[in-house]
N, C-alpha and C positions, 0 to 999 in steps of 0.2 A: 304295533303291539296288539296281541290278542286281548279281547275285552275281559278275559277271565284271570289274566295275570295280575295278582295283587288286588283282586276285586274285594271290596269290603262289603259288609252286610247291607249298607244302604244302597250301594250300587246293585247288588244282587236282588234286593227287594224291588228296586225300580225295574230291573229286567224281568223279574217274575210278574210284576203287574202288567207290563207290556205284553208278555206272553199270554197272560190271562185275558187281556182285552182282545188280542188277535184270535185266540181260541174261541171266545164267545162269538166273534164275528164269523169265524169259519164253521162253527158247529152250533148254530142257534137252537137246534133241537136236542142238544145234549141234556141228559137227565137219566133217571133210572129206567132202563130198558125192560125191566121185569114188569109183568102185569100183575096188579094186586088191587084189592079193594079196601084193605084195612092193614094196620100195623102187623097183625099176626101173619097175614098172607105174605107181606113183604119179608118178614123174618124167615118164614119157611122157604120162600122162593130164593132168598139170598143164600141160605144153607145149601139148597139144591144146586145153585149156580157154581159152586166150587168145582173146577176142572170140567165144566160143562157150559155149553153155549146158552145164552139167554133164550134163544129161539126154542131150543129143546125144553128148557124149563117151562116156558110159556105154553108148550103143548101138554105138559104133564100136570101142571097145577090145577087147571080146571077140573080134571078128573079127580085129583086128590081132594080138593076143597068141595067138590060135589058130593063126595062120600063122607068127608070129615070136615064140616064147615067151621069149626071153632076149636079153641084150645081144649075144651072138655072132651070132645069126641076124639081128637087126636091123642090126648093123654090116655084115654080108655082103649084105644085101638091096639090090636095085636101088631107086633113088629112085622110079622110076615105079611100082613095086609098092606102096611105102608110100603114095605120093600117091593111088593108086587107092582104097585102103581109107579114108584119112582125108579124102577130098575134101570131104565134107559138113560138116566142122568149120571150113571157111574158111581162107584163107591157107595152103593145103596145101603149096605149094611150099616156103615158108620153114620150116614146121613139119616137113616131111619131112627137110629138110636138118639141122635142129636135132636131130631124133631120131636120124638115122643118124650124124651127126657126134659127138654125145654118146656114142653106143654104141661108136663106133670108139675114142674116147679112153678110155672105160671099159675096153675090152679091152686097149688098149695100155699104159695108165698105172696102172690100178687093178685088175688081175687079174680083170676081169670083174664086179667088184662096185661098186655105186653108192657113191661116197665119202661119208663122214659129215661131214667138216669143211666149214665154210661156204666157205672159200677154194678148196677143191678142187672143190666143187660148182659154184661160180660161174665156174670156169675152163672148164666144159663149154659148148659152143655152145648158145646159146638159153636158158641157165640164169642168170637174174638172182637178186637177193636174195629177191624174192617167191616164185619157184618153189623156191629152195633152202630157205626157211623152211617152206614147205608140206611138202616132202619130209622135212626133218629132224624137224618136229613130228609129222607124220602117221605116219611110218615108225618113228621111234625115240623120240619123246617129248621131243625137245630143245626148250628154250624159244626162242621167236622170234615177232615180230610180222609177220604177212603183210599187206602193204599193197597191196591190190587197189583197184579203183575204188570199191567200197563203203566200205572202211576209210578211204580218202582223203577221200571225201565226208562221211561221218558224223563223223570225228574233227574236221573243220573246222566242221561245223554245230554239234557239241556244244561247241565251244570248247576242245578239248583240244590243239590246235596251230594256229598261224597259218601254217605252211609248206604248200607245195603239192608240194615235191619228196618222192617216196616215201621216200628214205633218211632225210631230215630228219624226216619224220613218224614213221618207225619209231623213231628215236632219241628223239624227244619222248615217244612213248608208253612206251618203255622206261623213261624217267626217272619216269614217273607210277605205274607198277605194279610189284609184285614179279615177278621173272622167271617164277615158277611160274604166273602168270596170263597171261603174254604170248600164248601160242598159243590158249588158250581164249577170251581176250578178243577177239582179232581174228576168230576163228571165229564168235563170237556177234555181233559187229558186222556181219559179212558176212550172216549169216542175218537180222539186223534190217533191213539195207539191202534185202534181197530181199523181205521179208515186210511191212515197215511203212514204213520211211523211203525210199520210192521216189525216184529222181532227179528225175522230172518232177513228181510229185504226192505228197509225203510225207503219210502218213495220221496226222497229228498227233493227231487225236481218238482214235486207237487205240494211242497210244504211252505207255509208262510212264516216259518220260524227259523229258517236257516241262518239268518244274520244274528240270531240270538242264541244259537245252539252250539254248545261247546263241542259236541261230537262232530258235527258237520264242519266246523271251522278247523278243528284239529286234523280231521281227515283231509281237508283241502290243503292245509299247510304241509301235509306229508307227501302230496303229489309232486 
């Protein structure tokens, strides 16, 4: 019998915890790959990382922050100035608007400091739950599941959720793991998605999760 047939929430939670333990062992360096010095830099870098590699973002942000080192200078900057610097990250028109708009609100509503509360963060332009959880977890250590494309893909393949909506996936994963594991678990899933479980051609032969993975077991059953 496949381990997923009739699996209840307790069994799924136990499997999720085993997955988390194995991922921690496999990817001990998992964490935020974006380079930053403070919450504002992490927020801006995360905005830039949409549809862009972390490597590219890490090349762009030193130039951006060298010219605009804080929320006040970014809020006062011309959009064209920001766009010129971040052009290579893609979707630069919208990203520049989000960066500038968020910094304007930070100056006007939050005394120049990036807010810590989830509701406050997600009230900023261009800041959804994914970005907010990255900032809260990376800057202050708050618990939170970051549901990016890797977490969405792998959580479905592993059989940890049947949802495709990022918010529903986040809640499903929250129910399976203790909150102190949330941020590290999603970080490790992201690293695993980049290094092993590729979207187009997952390297199942080099994966330590195959005996816990719904996708692998169902594919094997179909052979």
